[in-house]
C-alpha positions as CSV (number, residue, x, y, z in Angstrom):
1,M,28.7,24.8,40.0
2,S,28.5,23.7,43.5
3,S,25.3,24.3,45.4
4,G,27.2,26.3,48.2
5,M,27.6,29.3,45.4
6,T,24.0,29.2,44.3
7,G,21.0,31.1,45.6
8,Q,18.2,28.9,46.7
9,L,14.5,29.0,45.3
10,F,12.7,30.0,48.4
11,A,9.2,30.5,47.2
12,I,7.1,31.2,44.2
13,S,4.9,34.2,45.0
14,F,1.6,35.3,43.7
15,D,0.3,39.0,43.8
16,A,-3.2,38.7,45.3
17,G,-6.2,40.7,45.8
18,D,-7.4,38.5,48.7
19,P,-4.0,36.6,49.7
20,L,-6.1,34.5,52.2
21,R,-8.5,33.1,50.0
22,L,-6.1,32.5,47.4
23,A,-4.0,30.6,49.8
24,R,-7.0,28.4,51.0
25,F,-7.6,27.5,47.4
26,W,-4.2,26.2,47.0
27,S,-3.9,24.5,50.3
28,G,-7.0,22.9,49.5
29,L,-5.9,21.7,46.1
30,L,-2.3,20.7,47.1
31,G,-2.7,19.5,50.5
32,W,-0.1,21.8,52.0
33,R,-0.1,23.8,55.3
34,T,-0.1,27.4,56.3
35,G,3.3,28.8,57.7
36,D,4.6,32.1,58.9
37,D,5.6,34.7,56.3
38,P,8.0,37.4,57.0
39,H,6.3,40.1,54.7
40,D,2.7,40.5,55.4
41,G,1.7,37.7,53.0
42,V,0.4,34.2,53.4
43,T,2.8,31.1,52.9
44,L,2.0,27.5,52.3
45,L,4.8,25.1,53.1
46,P,5.0,21.7,50.7
47,S,4.0,18.6,52.3
48,D,6.3,16.8,49.5
49,D,9.7,17.2,47.7
50,T,8.7,20.3,46.1
51,G,11.8,22.2,47.8
52,F,9.9,25.6,47.6
53,R,6.9,27.3,49.2
54,L,4.1,29.3,47.8
55,R,3.6,32.9,48.8
56,F,0.6,35.0,48.5
57,L,1.2,38.7,48.8
58,P,-1.2,41.5,48.9
59,S,-1.5,43.6,45.7
60,G,-4.0,46.4,44.7
61,Q,-3.4,45.7,41.0
62,R,-5.7,43.5,38.8
63,K,-4.7,40.7,36.8
64,V,-4.0,41.9,33.2
65,G,-3.2,39.1,30.5
66,Q,-2.2,35.7,30.7
67,N,0.6,34.6,33.4
68,R,4.1,33.7,32.1
69,M,4.1,30.9,34.5
70,H,1.7,28.2,35.5
71,F,1.7,24.9,37.4
72,D,1.2,21.6,35.5
73,L,-0.2,19.3,38.1
74,T,0.1,15.3,37.2
75,S,-2.5,12.8,37.4
76,T,-2.2,8.9,38.1
77,S,-5.1,8.0,36.1
78,L,-8.2,9.5,34.2
79,E,-10.3,9.0,37.4
80,D,-7.3,10.9,39.6
81,Q,-7.3,13.8,36.7
82,R,-11.3,14.0,36.9
83,Q,-11.0,14.1,40.9
84,T,-8.5,16.9,40.7
85,V,-10.4,19.0,38.3
86,A,-13.5,18.4,40.5
87,R,-11.6,19.2,43.6
88,A,-10.5,22.6,42.2
89,L,-14.0,23.6,40.9
90,E,-15.3,23.0,44.2
91,L,-12.7,25.4,45.9
92,G,-13.3,28.1,43.7
93,G,-11.4,27.4,40.4
94,R,-13.0,27.6,36.9
95,H,-12.4,26.1,33.4
96,I,-10.8,28.5,31.1
97,D,-9.9,28.8,27.2
98,I,-6.3,29.9,26.5
99,G,-6.5,28.6,22.8
100,Q,-6.2,24.9,23.5
101,R,-7.2,22.4,21.0
102,P,-10.3,20.3,21.7
103,D,-8.4,16.8,21.2
104,E,-5.9,18.0,24.1
105,D,-6.1,15.6,27.0
106,H,-4.9,18.2,29.5
107,V,-7.3,20.1,31.5
108,V,-7.0,24.1,31.8
109,L,-8.3,25.8,34.8
110,A,-7.7,29.2,36.9
111,D,-7.7,29.7,40.6
112,P,-10.3,32.1,41.9
113,E,-8.1,35.2,41.1
114,G,-7.5,33.9,37.2
115,N,-4.1,32.2,37.7
116,E,-3.9,29.6,35.0
117,F,-2.9,26.2,35.7
118,C,-3.1,22.6,34.1
119,V,-4.1,19.1,35.1
120,I,-2.0,17.3,33.0
121,E,-3.2,13.6,31.6
122,P,-2.0,10.3,33.1
123,G,1.1,8.8,31.3
124,N,2.7,12.1,30.5
125,R,6.2,10.8,30.1
126,F,8.0,14.2,30.6
127,L,6.6,14.4,34.1
128,A,6.8,10.6,34.8
129,D,9.0,10.7,38.0
130,C,7.7,14.2,39.2
131,G,5.3,14.9,42.2
132,F,1.8,16.2,41.8
133,I,3.1,19.5,40.9
134,G,5.0,18.0,38.0
135,A,6.3,21.3,36.7
136,L,6.3,25.1,36.7
137,A,5.8,25.8,32.9
138,C,7.0,29.3,31.8
139,D,6.9,31.3,28.7
140,G,10.7,32.2,28.2
141,S,13.7,31.9,25.8
142,Q,16.4,29.4,25.8
143,E,18.9,32.2,27.3
144,V,16.6,32.7,30.5
145,G,16.6,28.6,30.9
146,Y,20.4,28.8,31.0
147,F,20.4,31.8,33.3
148,W,18.0,30.1,35.8
149,S,20.2,26.9,35.5
150,E,23.1,28.7,36.6
151,A,21.3,31.1,39.0
152,L,20.0,27.9,41.2
153,G,22.7,25.5,40.3
154,W,20.0,23.0,38.7
155,P,21.2,21.0,35.8
156,L,19.5,21.3,32.6
157,V,17.2,18.1,32.0
158,W,15.9,19.3,28.5
159,D,17.3,21.7,25.9
160,Q,16.0,21.1,22.4
161,D,14.6,23.3,19.6
162,Q,15.0,26.4,22.2
163,E,12.7,24.8,24.8
164,T,14.8,24.4,28.2
165,A,14.0,22.5,31.5
166,I,15.9,22.5,35.0
167,R,15.3,20.3,37.8
168,S,16.8,20.5,41.3
169,P,19.4,17.5,42.0
170,H,17.0,17.0,45.2
171,G,14.0,16.2,42.7
172,G,10.7,17.9,42.9
173,P,9.2,19.9,39.9
174,K,10.9,20.8,36.8
175,I,10.8,24.3,35.7
176,T,10.3,24.7,31.9
177,W,10.6,27.3,29.1
178,G,8.7,26.9,26.1
179,G,10.9,29.2,23.9
180,P,9.7,31.5,21.3
181,P,7.4,33.3,20.4
182,L,7.3,35.0,23.9
183,M,4.1,36.1,25.0
184,P,3.9,40.2,25.2
185,K,4.6,41.3,28.9
186,S,1.9,43.6,30.3
187,G,3.2,45.2,33.2
188,K,4.7,43.6,36.4
189,N,4.4,39.7,36.4
190,R,1.7,38.4,39.0
191,V,4.0,35.2,39.7
192,H,7.6,35.6,40.5
193,F,10.4,33.7,42.1
194,D,11.7,34.5,45.7
195,L,15.4,33.7,46.2
196,V,17.3,33.5,49.4
197,P,21.2,33.4,49.5
198,S,23.0,30.1,50.3
199,A,23.7,29.3,54.0
200,D,27.0,30.8,53.7
201,G,26.2,33.8,51.6
202,D,24.9,37.2,52.1
203,Q,22.1,39.2,49.9
204,Q,24.7,41.8,48.6
205,A,27.1,39.0,47.2
206,E,24.0,37.1,45.9
207,V,22.7,40.0,44.1
208,D,26.2,40.6,42.4
209,R,26.6,37.2,41.5
210,L,23.1,37.4,39.7
211,L,24.0,40.8,38.0
212,S,27.0,38.8,36.7
213,L,25.1,36.2,35.2
214,G,22.6,38.5,33.3
215,A,20.4,39.7,35.8
216,T,19.5,43.4,35.9
217,R,18.4,45.9,38.8
218,I,14.8,47.3,38.5
219,D,12.5,49.5,40.3
220,I,9.0,48.5,40.9
221,G,8.3,51.0,43.7
222,Q,9.8,48.8,46.1
223,G,11.8,51.8,48.0
224,E,13.8,51.0,50.9
225,S,12.7,47.5,51.5
226,A,14.7,44.6,53.0
227,W,14.7,42.5,49.5
228,A,16.4,43.4,46.2
229,V,14.3,43.6,43.1
230,L,16.1,42.1,40.0
231,A,14.8,40.9,36.4
232,D,16.1,38.0,34.6
233,P,17.1,38.1,30.7
234,D,13.5,38.0,29.6
235,G,12.6,40.9,31.7
236,N,10.9,38.8,34.3
237,E,11.1,40.2,38.1
238,F,12.3,38.3,41.0
239,C,13.4,39.2,44.5
240,V,16.4,38.3,46.6
241,L,15.3,38.1,50.2
242,T,17.6,38.7,53.1
243,P,19.1,35.2,54.7
244,R,16.7,33.3,56.7
């Protein structure tokens, strides 16, 4: 599929009780700078080849349960891993227990609003050629991995035992789905994808294309908003924004 026929992953968006505070945490951890946000949120722009931005959007809903997606941050050495963990803790993060085993080498943390992320040990072969954000690791089915590969025009770089991963042809992080069993979904996800149509496309044409791939329209109370809200085959909400 040519890139001209696909949408683009514009941002990973977080619902936040305090968007500015959460943006400051991730800016400090990643070294990204603040940019303009078109919809009353706070945006961070990548300082590397990540290819998408982070958005923090105001929400009055509290976090319930574990997120279905989280970042895996890479390390170049044990000292580098230790420094990343220390920096996260200084910025307001904390250690959390999500059932990881004591002998596992990655460190599981949460940001100031409880969003989980991992600092991966050095020498991880799967993320060897990735940047600081090595992967966006998602809970999801093989079907949803195939859906997002088609939706974004990103090739599959892993497809074994119902686990899938895709990556932009331009590099950057991998997006992975761990296969069954899926975590139960409790309400609206606090982390979601924001897409924009390709440069020569429009919002309605992009929505129609995504529906043809297996997305569904959903109502999360958006009303007459400028963005369309859809769900992927696993029921995860995502937005299609108007062209930039």
